[in-house]
C-alpha positions, 0 to 999 in steps of 0.5 A, spaced: 495 502 512 501 500 508 502 503 501 506 505 495 510 511 498 510 518 495 518 518 495 517 513 489 511 516 486 516 522 485 520 518 481 515 514 477 516 518 470 524 516 470 523 508 472 517 507 467 511 506 472 507 512 470 507 516 463 508 522 466 509 527 473 503 526 478 500 532 479 498 530 487 501 525 492 497 519 494 500 519 501 499 526 502 492 526 501 491 520 505 495 523 511 490 529 510 484 525 512 487 522 518 490 515 515 497 513 518 502 509 514 506 503 517 511 503 512 516 508 509 519 504 503 516 500 497 517 494 501 514 487 502 510 490 508 502 488 509 498 491 514 490 489 516 486 494 519 479 492 520 477 490 513 482 493 509 488 489 507 493 493 504 500 492 501 506 497 500 508 495 493 509 489 488 514 486 493 508 485 498 504 481 493 505 474 496 504 476 503 498 480 501 495 474 498 496 470 504 494 475 509 487 476 504 486 468 504 487 468 512 482 474 513 477 471 508 477 464 511 477 467 518 470 471 516 467 465 513 469 460 519 466 463 524 
């Protein structure tokens, strides 16, 4: 999975992304459930695993949209 890394979430209150401290870490919780991440930075990484399409950050928006459109077209064409 590609996702916003915990290292960025630790800084969110200083960069204005969230209004305050996050009491738990998204990535930490998912790793405990067996999720493996393909990125370590908030970059343009996108990843597809079965029917889950994920992007690492807002920088991934364009690639994510293209990937989602390709997957959708492939699912209806055949």
